[in-house]
ZAMARGU-4260 file (C-alpha; in steps of 0.2 Angstrom, whole numbers, plus 5000, padded with zeros to 4 digits):
<rodrens>
0) 5130/4868/4342 | 5124/4877/4359 | 5134/4867/4370 | 5150/4870/4360 | 5144/4891/4361
5) 5142/4889/4380 | 5157/4880/4385 | 5167/4890/4375 | 5161/4907/4383 | 5161/4897/4401
10) 5180/4890/4399 | 5184/4910/4392 | 5175/4917/4407 | 5186/4907/4418 | 5171/4899/4426
15) 5170/4879/4430 | 5157/4868/4425 | 5152/4864/4444 | 5151/4885/4448 | 5144/4889/4433
20) 5129/4876/4434 | 5128/4882/4455 | 5125/4899/4447 | 5113/4895/4435 | 5105/4885/4448
25) 5104/4866/4438 | 5115/4850/4440 | 5133/4850/4432 | 5132/4831/4428 | 5115/4835/4416
30) 5125/4854/4411 | 5139/4844/4406 | 5128/4832/4395 | 5120/4847/4388 | 5138/4855/4384
35) 5143/4838/4375 | 5127/4838/4365 | 5119/4824/4374 | 5104/4834/4381 | 5094/4845/4373
40) 5096/4863/4377 | 5085/4873/4391 | 5071/4880/4381 | 5065/4889/4395 | 5067/4909/4394
45) 5072/4912/4412 | 5084/4899/4413 | 5092/4904/4395 | 5092/4923/4404 | 5101/4912/4419
50) 5116/4907/4408 | 5117/4921/4398 | 5118/4932/4414 | 5134/4920/4420 | 5142/4921/4402
55) 5139/4939/4402 | 5128/4941/4386 | 5114/4955/4387 | 5098/4950/4382 | 5091/4957/4367
60) 5111/4958/4359 | 5118/4948/4344 | 5126/4934/4357 | 5107/4933/4365 | 5100/4930/4348
65) 5113/4916/4343 | 5113/4909/4359 | 5093/4906/4359 | 5093/4903/4340 | 5107/4888/4343
70) 5097/4880/4359 | 5081/4880/4347 | 5091/4871/4333 | 5098/4861/4344 | 5079/4856/4350
75) 5074/4852/4332 | 5065/4868/4331 | 5063/4884/4318 | 5066/4901/4329 | 5050/4907/4334
80) 5053/4925/4326 | 5057/4917/4308 | 5040/4907/4312 | 5031/4923/4311 | 5034/4927/4292
85) 5023/4918/4284 | 5031/4920/4267 | 5046/4912/4275 | 5037/4898/4280 | 5028/4894/4264
90) 5048/4893/4257 | 5055/4883/4269 | 5048/4866/4261 | 5057/4871/4245 | 5073/4877/4253
95) 5074/4860/4262 | 5069/4849/4249 | 5082/4858/4237 | 5094/4857/4252 | 5090/4838/4255
100) 5093/4833/4235 | 5112/4843/4235 | 5104/4853/4219 | 5115/4867/4225 | 5133/4870/4222
105) 5145/4875/4238 | 5144/4893/4230 | 5126/4893/4226 | 5123/4889/4244 | 5133/4904/4250
110) 5125/4916/4238 | 5107/4910/4245 | 5115/4917/4264 | 5120/4931/4256 | 5102/4935/4251
115) 5095/4926/4265 | 5106/4938/4279 | 5101/4954/4268 | 5081/4949/4270 | 5080/4946/4251
</rodrens>
């Protein structure tokens, strides 16, 4: 998820893996593994800001939030801003259980996603 997002944008910018790695001050071999999902994405905010800068992503923009969310999800974490919502956190076990048991039809899942995006 995160790696695909970064690789697609990096290629779109016309930046090689080696050049990208040089600009964000990391090893190209390790970054290649990150893009392929073999290594966890960086969690360090400073590193994510360097990545964003090279990719032309403005900190605070929708693309920035998407990039950070993908990094946290790929690292097996729930985005921090969501964890600050007590009501949402209390609902997560029920959501996870429902999803695991497959009780939702694709249409119901789509409706749920629409409601979640609206904040209802």
